N, C-alpha and C positions, 0 to 999 in steps of 0.2 A: 189350330192350336198355336198360341203365341209362344215365342221364345222368351226366356228370361235373360236379362242382361246383368252381368256382374259389374256393378259400379265401383267396386273396391271398398275399402274401409273408409269410414269418415275421417279416421285419424291419419290417413295417408296424405300428408301435406305435400308430397312430391308431385301430385297430379297437376299442379299449376303449369307444369312444363307442357302438358298436353293441350292447353287452351289454345284455341285458334283466335284470329283477330276478332271474330264476332263475339266471342265470350269476353274478351278484354273490353270491347266496346260496351257491352252490357254492364260489366262491372264498373267501368269508369262512369258511365251514364248514371247508374244508381248512386254511386259515391258522390258525384258532383251534385246530383239532385238533393241528397241529404245535407251536403255542405251548404247549399243555397238556402234550404229551409232553416238550418241552424243560424246562418247569417241573418235571415229575415227576423227571427226572434231576438237575436242579439241587437240588431239595428233598432228594432222597436224599443227594446229595453233602454238603450243608450239615449235615443231621442226623447224618450218619455221623461228624462231628467230635465228637459227644457220646458216642460209644461208650466212651471211657475213663471216662465218668461211671458206667458200670455197675459198676465196681469201687470207686467212691467210698464212703466211709463214710456212715452215716445222718446223722451230724452235719453233714457237708459238704453233703449234699443238702438237708437241712432249712434250713440257713443260706443256701442259694442260691449256694454256692461251687463247685459242680460245673461241669464244662466245658460241658455242654449248656445249663444255665441262663444262664451267662455269654454263650454264643454267641447265644442267642435275645434276651437283654436288649440286647446290643450292636447286633444287627441291627435290632431294633424301635426303637431310638433314632435311627436314620437316617431322615431325611425321604424320601430316595430309595427306601428299602425300602417305606415306607408308600405312596408314589405307585405303585410297582410292584404292590403288593397291590391297589390300586384297579383297576389295569389287568388284573390276574389275575382279579378279580371280574367285570369287564366281559367278558373273554374267556370265562370259564366260563359266565356267564349266557347270553350269546349262543349259545354252542355247545349248551347245554342246550335253550334255547327253539327254536333252529333244528332241532335233532335231533328234538324233539317234533313240530315242524311237518312235517318230512320223514316221520316215522313215520305221522302222520295222512294225509298225501298218499299214501303207499304203501298205506294201507288204503282209499283211495278217498274219504276225508273231506276236503272243502274243495278239490277239484281246480279248481273254477272261481275260487277266490279265493287262488291261490298267491302272486300279487304282493302282495295286501293283507296276507296273513298274514306274508310276509317283512318288509314295512314295519312291521307291528305288532310283530314280534319285535325289530326294531331300536329302535323307540320304547320298548318295555318294557325293553329292556336299558339304554338311556340313562337312563330314569327310575329304575330300581333302582340303577344306578351312582351317579348324582348324589345320590340319597337316602342312600347309604351313605358318601359322602365324609366327612361330619363324624365318623362313627364311626372311620374308618380314620386320619384325620389327628389326632384328639384325642390329646393327650399327646406329640406330636412336637415341639412348641415349648417 
């Protein structure tokens, strides 16, 4: 006979303190996946504004007067877009590192060190993101 487990009330929001590193890794991985999907659709929507540039003349394209180039230049001039790009990098790097970590765990490599590898992926994501900030912010001011 199986035992029942009292999972607590759904409304009990204080249970997040009970989460282990594996649960946080799962939550962050799902969240970053959804953010990347949202970015993909936003990216397609913004780039689709450049479709009229396909019919532009060679002179307009080489002079940078086509719709696509103007859209990209105007967006890259905004500090908010540059900051969002840094966030996108952080999301993509974490999702990639955590996905690699999950692949290795599924293959049986590093089963004993899952918590440590999750924390390592967080630290490495932070280091890569902080190191890239000057590159993304350069030219915004």
